[in-house]
Backbone as CSV, one residue per row, in Angstrom:
resi,resn,N_x,N_y,N_z,CA_x,CA_y,CA_z,C_x,C_y,C_z
1,MET,-40.769,12.995,-22.699,-39.998,12.641,-22.768,-40.044,11.212,-23.202
2,THR,-41.066,10.240,-22.343,-41.190,9.020,-22.268,-42.370,8.769,-22.991
3,ARG,-43.108,9.424,-24.319,-43.833,9.706,-24.849,-43.330,9.430,-26.571
4,SER,-41.812,9.966,-27.040,-41.550,9.613,-27.748,-41.092,8.404,-28.034
5,PRO,-40.594,7.540,-27.226,-40.536,5.352,-27.985,-41.733,5.528,-27.868
6,ALA,-43.055,5.628,-28.181,-44.285,4.834,-27.939,-44.662,5.811,-28.876
7,LEU,-44.838,7.053,-29.691,-44.661,7.065,-30.658,-44.648,7.183,-31.975
8,LEU,-43.100,6.214,-31.770,-42.111,6.282,-33.420,-41.980,4.496,-33.308
9,LEU,-42.584,3.591,-31.948,-43.198,1.953,-32.206,-44.598,2.197,-32.892
10,LEU,-45.144,3.527,-33.059,-46.291,3.151,-33.301,-46.631,3.618,-35.129
11,LEU,-45.467,4.781,-35.277,-45.020,4.962,-36.738,-44.382,4.125,-37.935
12,LEU,-44.007,3.309,-36.937,-43.249,1.827,-37.497,-43.742,0.536,-37.552
13,GLY,-45.130,0.251,-37.124,-46.370,-0.948,-37.212,-47.062,-0.232,-38.326
14,ALA,-46.906,1.237,-38.121,-48.468,1.449,-39.252,-47.599,1.727,-40.442
15,LEU,-46.480,1.814,-40.549,-45.571,1.235,-42.242,-45.562,-0.356,-42.463
16,PRO,-46.129,-0.291,-43.690,-46.173,-0.894,-45.158,-45.312,-2.343,-44.445
17,SER,-45.375,-3.366,-44.963,-44.565,-4.495,-44.435,-43.671,-4.684,-45.846
18,ALA,-42.561,-5.544,-45.886,-42.117,-5.910,-47.602,-42.880,-6.695,-48.347
19,GLU,-43.569,-7.970,-48.242,-44.159,-8.355,-48.771,-45.824,-7.915,-49.015
20,ALA,-45.906,-6.522,-48.283,-46.815,-6.278,-49.301,-46.369,-4.901,-50.179
21,ALA,-45.317,-5.060,-49.839,-44.958,-4.018,-51.551,-45.440,-4.189,-52.709
22,ARG,-45.684,-3.141,-52.849,-45.904,-3.526,-54.356,-45.055,-3.061,-55.281
23,GLY,-44.651,-3.324,-56.708,-43.005,-4.083,-56.742,-43.092,-4.711,-58.414
24,PRO,-42.338,-5.364,-59.298,-42.231,-5.825,-60.178,-42.139,-7.064,-60.179
25,PRO,-43.091,-7.873,-60.936,-43.341,-9.375,-60.458,-41.328,-10.342,-59.562
26,ARG,-41.890,-11.071,-58.965,-40.765,-12.310,-58.640,-40.850,-12.848,-58.712
27,MET,-39.692,-14.009,-57.930,-39.578,-15.289,-57.904,-40.056,-16.183,-57.162
28,ALA,-41.225,-16.925,-56.893,-41.941,-17.457,-56.449,-41.747,-18.642,-55.550
29,ASP,-40.649,-19.509,-56.656,-40.306,-20.365,-56.085,-38.988,-21.111,-57.055
30,LYS,-38.611,-22.299,-56.934,-37.427,-22.739,-57.298,-37.920,-22.953,-58.690
31,VAL,-37.428,-22.504,-60.695,-38.025,-22.773,-61.560,-36.821,-24.978,-62.016
32,VAL,-38.111,-25.503,-62.563,-36.953,-26.909,-62.952,-36.237,-26.531,-64.088
33,PRO,-35.350,-27.024,-64.194,-34.152,-25.971,-65.235,-34.851,-27.266,-67.176
34,ARG,-35.004,-28.029,-66.465,-35.497,-29.292,-67.916,-36.445,-30.500,-67.317
35,GLN,-37.553,-30.358,-67.990,-37.780,-31.871,-68.090,-38.096,-32.548,-69.118
36,VAL,-38.943,-33.390,-68.884,-38.445,-34.630,-70.557,-40.616,-34.618,-70.398
37,ALA,-40.768,-35.040,-71.157,-42.501,-35.640,-71.104,-42.567,-36.909,-72.345
38,ARG,-43.016,-37.826,-71.917,-42.934,-39.269,-72.919,-44.424,-38.170,-73.897
39,LEU,-44.116,-39.174,-75.108,-44.986,-38.188,-76.489,-45.923,-39.453,-76.521
40,GLY,-47.576,-38.128,-76.661,-48.783,-38.065,-76.177,-49.154,-37.592,-75.150
41,ARG,-48.659,-37.780,-74.214,-48.266,-37.148,-72.744,-48.740,-35.923,-72.936
42,THR,-49.415,-35.183,-71.660,-49.788,-33.844,-71.172,-48.349,-33.545,-70.158
43,VAL,-48.072,-32.003,-70.487,-46.886,-31.216,-69.647,-47.762,-30.582,-68.898
44,ARG,-46.931,-30.072,-68.036,-47.926,-29.000,-67.754,-46.047,-28.271,-66.932
45,LEU,-45.806,-27.109,-67.406,-44.625,-26.335,-67.332,-44.813,-25.163,-66.223
46,GLN,-44.361,-24.783,-65.279,-44.845,-24.135,-64.732,-43.841,-22.356,-64.629
47,CYS,-44.182,-21.528,-64.165,-44.096,-20.193,-63.780,-44.131,-19.620,-62.833
48,PRO,-43.028,-19.633,-61.302,-43.767,-19.703,-59.996,-43.080,-18.040,-59.861
49,VAL,-44.097,-17.138,-60.382,-44.331,-15.791,-60.108,-44.947,-15.489,-59.574
50,GLU,-45.031,-13.987,-59.309,-45.831,-13.316,-58.184,-45.620,-11.822,-58.081
51,GLY,-46.621,-11.216,-57.729,-46.259,-9.740,-57.703,-47.366,-8.851,-57.305
52,ASP,-47.736,-6.983,-56.784,-48.754,-6.785,-56.354,-48.202,-5.496,-57.846
53,PRO,-48.660,-5.725,-59.027,-50.397,-6.031,-58.700,-49.804,-7.599,-59.203
54,PRO,-51.225,-8.682,-59.626,-50.226,-9.756,-59.652,-49.994,-9.108,-61.612
55,PRO,-49.062,-10.209,-61.995,-48.476,-9.876,-63.344,-49.198,-10.893,-64.140
56,LEU,-49.452,-10.756,-65.828,-49.674,-11.523,-67.010,-48.823,-11.933,-67.028
57,THR,-48.819,-12.951,-68.250,-47.763,-14.153,-68.208,-48.301,-14.080,-69.457
58,MET,-46.763,-14.147,-70.556,-47.301,-15.294,-71.651,-46.024,-16.166,-71.903
59,TRP,-46.189,-16.809,-73.059,-44.968,-17.687,-72.953,-44.546,-17.745,-74.313
60,THR,-43.172,-18.984,-74.917,-42.517,-18.073,-76.230,-41.829,-19.996,-75.711
61,LYS,-41.656,-19.927,-77.094,-40.945,-21.494,-76.965,-39.863,-21.164,-78.499
62,ASP,-38.601,-20.929,-78.406,-37.355,-20.504,-79.213,-38.008,-19.782,-79.599
63,GLY,-38.418,-18.567,-78.746,-38.220,-17.419,-79.826,-39.497,-17.090,-80.336
64,ARG,-40.702,-17.717,-80.258,-41.622,-17.764,-80.861,-42.878,-17.301,-79.909
65,THR,-43.703,-16.719,-79.773,-44.986,-16.222,-78.708,-45.304,-17.173,-79.043
66,ILE,-46.310,-18.167,-77.449,-47.424,-19.315,-77.912,-48.624,-18.598,-77.635
67,HIS,-49.314,-19.140,-78.839,-51.004,-18.391,-78.464,-52.135,-18.990,-78.803
68,SER,-53.180,-18.460,-79.120,-54.526,-18.916,-78.899,-54.398,-20.110,-80.243
69,GLY,-53.699,-19.823,-80.813,-53.867,-21.218,-82.022,-52.963,-22.060,-81.913
70,TRP,-52.161,-21.896,-81.377,-51.626,-23.346,-80.996,-52.618,-24.625,-80.638
71,SER,-52.951,-25.104,-80.640,-54.242,-25.774,-80.147,-54.030,-26.903,-78.990
72,ARG,-53.027,-27.491,-79.542,-52.262,-28.145,-77.417,-51.764,-27.341,-76.797
73,PHE,-51.904,-26.420,-77.229,-51.308,-25.538,-75.709,-51.871,-24.415,-75.447
74,ARG,-51.703,-24.597,-74.022,-53.018,-23.918,-72.447,-52.354,-22.789,-72.469
75,VAL,-51.753,-21.274,-72.268,-51.517,-20.654,-70.662,-52.733,-20.256,-69.486
76,LEU,-51.912,-21.001,-68.930,-53.002,-21.259,-67.606,-52.162,-20.431,-66.400
77,PRO,-52.636,-19.512,-65.230,-52.190,-18.917,-64.647,-51.114,-19.454,-64.017
78,GLN,-50.577,-20.327,-63.377,-49.208,-20.834,-63.034,-48.309,-21.384,-63.766
79,GLY,-48.877,-21.387,-65.879,-48.391,-22.168,-65.918,-48.245,-22.506,-67.510
80,LEU,-47.929,-23.215,-68.195,-48.073,-24.431,-69.555,-48.466,-25.201,-69.607
81,LYS,-50.301,-25.669,-70.709,-50.432,-27.084,-70.291,-50.206,-28.010,-71.789
82,VAL,-49.476,-27.538,-72.174,-49.223,-28.677,-73.707,-49.406,-30.434,-73.226
83,LYS,-50.860,-30.445,-74.393,-51.574,-31.484,-74.418,-50.372,-32.454,-76.082
84,GLU,-50.840,-33.748,-75.845,-50.744,-34.988,-76.804,-49.639,-34.536,-76.867
85,VAL,-48.030,-34.453,-76.140,-46.926,-33.897,-76.978,-46.197,-34.691,-77.573
86,GLU,-45.150,-34.164,-78.572,-44.773,-35.064,-79.762,-43.280,-33.806,-79.595
87,ALA,-42.916,-34.540,-80.283,-40.851,-34.886,-80.512,-40.847,-33.008,-81.106
88,GLU,-41.290,-32.436,-82.437,-41.598,-30.992,-81.980,-41.625,-30.063,-81.228
89,ASP,-41.975,-30.062,-80.180,-42.895,-29.600,-78.946,-41.319,-28.918,-78.561
90,ALA,-39.842,-30.148,-78.686,-38.687,-29.543,-77.884,-38.100,-28.963,-78.236
91,GLY,-38.027,-28.023,-76.821,-37.418,-26.983,-77.294,-37.461,-25.788,-75.586
92,VAL,-36.506,-24.761,-75.921,-36.665,-23.921,-75.178,-37.820,-22.994,-74.862
93,TYR,-38.537,-23.247,-73.492,-39.706,-22.143,-73.305,-39.290,-20.867,-72.788
94,VAL,-39.920,-19.612,-72.291,-39.443,-19.048,-71.984,-41.007,-18.027,-71.151
95,CYS,-41.291,-17.671,-69.603,-42.169,-17.619,-69.577,-41.469,-16.028,-68.843
96,LYS,-42.728,-15.223,-69.472,-42.663,-13.933,-69.269,-43.345,-13.058,-68.379
97,ALA,-43.415,-12.625,-67.115,-44.187,-12.242,-66.984,-43.805,-9.975,-65.979
98,THR,-45.053,-9.863,-66.560,-45.242,-8.319,-66.556,-46.456,-8.323,-65.728
99,ASN,-45.347,-6.648,-64.842,-47.218,-5.848,-64.093,-46.555,-4.950,-64.568
100,GLY,-47.240,-3.484,-63.579,-46.546,-2.594,-64.120,-45.976,-1.426,-63.292
101,PHE,-45.280,-2.509,-62.715,-43.669,-1.991,-62.181,-42.668,-3.320,-62.780
102,GLY,-42.780,-3.560,-63.320,-41.725,-4.140,-64.258,-42.172,-5.535,-64.920
103,SER,-41.031,-6.502,-65.657,-40.763,-8.033,-65.505,-40.048,-8.912,-65.917
104,LEU,-40.433,-9.861,-65.779,-39.518,-11.164,-65.123,-39.746,-11.731,-65.995
105,SER,-38.192,-12.740,-67.336,-38.727,-13.808,-67.693,-37.705,-14.529,-67.395
106,VAL,-38.255,-16.409,-66.915,-38.130,-17.365,-66.166,-38.049,-18.607,-67.049
């Protein structure tokens, strides 16, 4: 009877922790809901997400996908960089993070 509690503790210790659990992307930090940029400057928008496996990110501006043809825009691992900001760059930006377990839009 005295061995049962020790065995139970060993089994519980072998279970993966919640942090190590694989799953869909989740928020890693707070999102800045509104950013102001000066014309002609560079701005970085953050996409504070994490997941296991690490999610791939894509960005949209006003519902349009930002792709490599947008020469002043660069998708980075943790955000979006916009060089030489113009008035036309104002809008709603959304980061969508996706892995094999699901997706999250920020």
